[in-house]
N, C-alpha and C positions, 0 to 999 in steps of 0.2 A: 219756452216757459209756458205760453198759453196752452199748448197741447198737454203739458203736465197737469195744469190746473183743471182742464176739461176732463182728463182721465180721472183725476182725484174726485171731482164732483160726481162722475158716473159711478165710481166705486162707493162713494158715500151713499148714493141713492140705492144701489144694489144692497149695501149693508143694511140699510133701514128696512128693506123688505124681508130680511131673514132674521133680524134681531129685534126683539120687542123693546120699545122705549115708552116712556111716559107720554100720555096724550098732551099735545100742546094746548095751552089755555084757549078757550073758545072766544077769542076776541073778534069783534066786528069791525071791519074796515069800511068806512063810508067812502063812496066814490063821487066825484064831481066832474063836470065837463072841462073846466079850466083848472089846472093844477095850482095856479097862483091864488085862486080863491081858497084852496085848502090851507095855504100858508097864512092868508088873512084870517081865516076862521080859527086856525090854531092859535094865532096871536091873542085872540079874545079869551082863550081858555087857559093859557099858560100862567103859572104863578112862580114866584121866587123859589129857587131850589129844585124845580122840576127836572126830571131826566128826559132828554131827547135822544131818540135813536133813529137811525136812517139806514137805507140800503142804497149804496152807490151803484152806478151802472157799469163799473169796471169789472173785468174778469177776476181781479184780486178779491173784490168784495164777495163774489160768488164763492170763492174759496174760503174766506174767513167766516162767513155765516154758517158754514157747515160744522164749525166747532160748537155751535149752539146745540144743546141736547133736547130742549123742550119746544123751542120756537125758532125756526130758521129764517125769519123774515128780515133780520137786520144785521148789519156788519160794522156799525160805528156808533159811538155814543158821545154825548156832551151834557153839561149841566147848565141850566139857565140861572143867571144871576141878574137881578134888576138893580140898576145903579142910577140914581138920580132920575128915576122914571124911565130909563132906557133899558131895553132887554138885550142882554148879550149871552151868547152860548160859548162857554169855555170848553175847549177840547184839545187833545193832542193827536196830531196826524203827521204823516211824513209824505214824501213824494212830491209830485207836481203841485198839489194843493198847498203845501207848506214846506218850501225848500229848506228853511233853516231848522225845521223840525221842533220848534219851541211851542210850549203851551200857548195857544192863541185864543182870541175871542172873535166871534163873528156875529153878524145880525142873524135873525131867524131866517130871512130869505137866503142869506149866504150859506148858512148851514144846511138848509133843506132845499136848496136850489133845484127846481124841477128839471133843469137842463142836464144835471149831473146825477140826479137821484131818482129812484122809482117809487119810493115810499118813505114815510116817516111816522113816528109815534110819540105821544106825550104820556109820561108816567109820573106818579107823585109818591114821594116817601112820607112816612108818618113822623115828620120832624117837628119838634117843639120849636118855639121862637128862639130859645137859647141855642138849640142844636143848629138851627138854620143860620144864626149869626156866626157860629163857629165854623160851619161849612164854608161860608163866604170868606171868612178870615183865612182859612187854610188854603183855599184855592187862590185867593189874592196873593198870598205869600209865595206860593209856587209860581204864579205868573210873574211876580217881580224877580224871582230867582232865575227865570228863563229855563225852567225844567224842559228837557228835550225828550223826544220820542225814544223809546227803548226797543231797538231792533233785535235784542236778544231775549225779550220777554221774561226778564229776570225779576221775580217778585221780591227778592231778598234785598233790594236796594231801592231807595227813593230818589236817587240822583238822576235816574232816567225812568220814565214810565210810559206805558201805552194807554190808550183812551179809557178802557174799562178798568184797568189797574188804578189809574188816577182817581176815578170816581169811587171805586171800592175803598181805597185807603182814606180818601177824604171823608167818606161816610163813617168809617170806623173811628177816625180821630174826632169828628164832630159829635158823635154820639157816645164817646168814651167806651166803645166796644159793644154798645147795645145792638147796633146793626153790623153784622159780620156777613159779608157776601161770600157765598160758597164758591169753590173753585172747580174747574173741570180738568180732568186728566185725559189728554189726547190718547186715542187708541194707537195701536202699533202702526196701523196704516197711516193714520194722521201724522204720527211722529215722523215717519219716513218722508212724507210729502212736505211737511213743515220744514224738515231739514233742507230739502232741495229749494223750496220757495224762499226761505229766509237765509239760505247759505250758512247754515249752522251745522255742527257735527251731529250725526245721528245719535251718538252716545249722550249728547246734551239734550236733544229734543225728546228722547225716549223717557227722560226723567222729569220732564217739565209738568208743572201745573199752571193753568192759565185762568184768568177771569174772562169767561166768554161773555158776549154781549147779553145773552138772555139770562145769565146769572144775576145781572143787575136788576131785572124786573120780575122774574118768576120766583118771588119770595113773599113772605107774609107782611113785609114792611113796605111793599110797593103796590100801588094800584094803577090800573089803566085809567087815563083821562080820555084819550081818543087816538085813533089811528087813521092814517090817510094813505090811499093808494093812487099814485098819479096815472097808472096804466089803466085807464077807463075802457069799458067795452064800446 
């Protein structure tokens, strides 16, 4: 499987050389000598409702970030909710990190763990106080329901969701449709490899639309707060 992922990444890089795409936003990533200082610094900047994105060090994350069209730095996302003065990051993930695959909440250090990630970023939506309250309500409801990870990446149902899908749908509900996150259509090559990676029929993956991680923040409703890169020179 790892050979397949490596081949896929090489194909994506080759494709990017021959096919014109939009320029990625010119975000600045500040570097520190101690990655844990980046987590501490980020905590001083984070506000209720902020979007957190990260890049895990697993081969699968390298695969997933290539679905991003404008910015291929990140592979996973969560939403910050501040509860009784405590910061929690709500996100849906599967695998070793979350065996029961339910919507979970982590501390900032747990989500951005430098031992398991190479970078993270903080972004902020233009939410009103009323929209923020509704965002928190929606996510809390899903958390109580134990919404699980959707391994079929099916946007037509809310019974199971993946990380960026959950955030996209929560934003739409909270803002009553004011914020609608765009979707990404995998290329034919991506659909083939997605079929192998997720063990889904190619006839299914070739018709998929997904919410890529960069769809969440490369839009007019979201602005950069700060980005951090653990891999210092």
